[in-house]
C-alpha positions, 0 to 999 in steps of 0.5 A: 755245365758251370755257373748259375744252374737251375732245374725246372722239372715241370718243363723237363728243363735245366737252365744255365743263367749267365750275366756275361755280356755276350753281344751288345744287342742281346735281349735280356732273357734271350736264349744263348744255347738250346740243346736236348739230351737223353741222359742214358748210356745206350746211345747206339740203340735208337729203339732203347733211346726212344723210351728215355725221357728227354731233358732240354738244356737252356742257357739264358742271359740273366735278368730280374724277371727270369730270376724271379720266375726260376727262383731257387727253392733248394741251394746245393753247394756241391755239383749234380750228376743227372741220369736216367734209370729208365731203359733196361733198368730191371735187368741186373746186367744193364743196371751195372753196365748202363747205370752203376759202372758209368755212374762211378766213372762219371762221379768218383772224381767228386769224392762223394761231394755230389748230388744225383738227380734221377729221371724216371726214378724208381723207389725199388732201384734206390732201395736195391742199390742204396748201399752202393749209392751211399759210397758214391754220394753223401747226399740224398738222391733227387727224383727229378720227375717227382720233385717240382722244386727248383734245385740250384747248382753251380756245376752239373754233368748231364748224362753218364760216361760209359767205357765198355762192357762191365769195364773201366778204361783206366787211361780215361780215368783220374788216378787210373781207376780200374774195374778193381776200384769199382769192386772195392766200392761194392766191398765197402757198400756190402761189408757192414750188412755182411758183418750183421748177417754173420753176427746173426748166425749161430757160432759154428766150428768149421772143419779145415776149409774146402774150396767153395763152389757156387752154382748160380741156378736158373729155372726155365730157359738155360737151366742146367737139367742135371744140376744136382749131379753136377753138385755131387760131382763137385763135392766128390772132387773136394768142393763145398757146394752152394746152390744160389738161386737169386731173383729180383727180391734177393738182397744183394748183400747176401749174393755178394757174401756168397760170391765174394767168399767163393773160389769158383762160380758156375753159371749158364750165360745170362744176366745173372753172370753179371755177379762175377763182379762180386768175386775176388781177384784170382777166383775161377768163373766158369760160364756155361755157353749154350749153343748160339751164345758164344759171342755174347758170352765172351763179350759181355762176361768172359772178357770183362771177367778177365779184366777184373782178374778172374780165371775165366773158363768158357765151357762151350756146350756140344749140340748133344748137351743142348735140349735143342738136340731133341728138337732138330735133326742132327744136321740142322743149322740150328745145331751145326751153324748157330752163327748163320741163325744169329745172322738172321736177327736178334729175334731168332737168337732170342726165340731159339737159343735164349728162350727155348734152350736148356743144358744137360752137361756132359759131366765127364767132359765138364769134370776136367774143368772142375779138377783143374780149378780145384788144383789151381785153388789149392796151389794158390792157397799153398803158395799163400801159406808158404809166403806167410811162413817166409814172412814169419 
């Protein structure tokens, strides 16, 4: 929208007033256009979209009466982007895939000279992602539902553009921006806080650095039941191991610090795998893929990780490595043909493979991937050192 744009939160409307002469018999104040929009990205999911607040966009011919009725309380000299933090907000995958990455795609062309107007505003979301938001906008966000003042803009985008799962299509972006550019935004967002965390820690003398491996730990479903043995095995191979147990209260800068300084990340398929976005290019991401999750693991995390420039390994477990092996006969389709179970519908996938399955890794089988990853990291480091000597 471009022109005289005014919000009306009590009526969940955004008005565009025009003084252009559209037709000779048009009555002043009459609607020129009327459109409804739900400013959330998952348009392909009717059940999700049914929960999203709807905005009415109304274009009217301006006259003194309507001008008084929608008098501006706050004038903004930069464009607005309207979007909703409803839907699946609360799940870290959706917070990035449906929210932050589309917000970057839609708003980065404004170079921070933009105001974000949020429907279904949550204080906790603004607190959690405030560091990222401040890299995308120089202005305070507006709570559309809670702020009854009339905000006035000369340009607005209502809704966000989404390209793909945790990805950016560079051919659709100004200056061919890529997912690496979004990673740079995260880096700028969290670096100041990470520097503060480093300053707060006691000064330690470190040995020559071993490659760092981070295990994203889960409790309950899809937990690695022999996680401690996995960590010990990784240490024997030559890694420094950190067990990361993120929850909804964990400060994102701390998670970013752990993963951005890591060489390898291991985790079982689930929303927490979204944190691969925090890793540096060239790092190794090993996703443990439980039974029945092959397609989702590759689509939502494996493919996007490769686009970010990570070395991705999808470790598809054998039936014997699943807790379901103790619940079903060895020839049951739950173990032998998970695709046929998934074909029955999402509720079966969720109930059986997501909510009831744990993993006990075959460490001898998994060890090969750790050894190769260690070799890859050390070879990469040696290559960097050789290049540095040549430059010197």
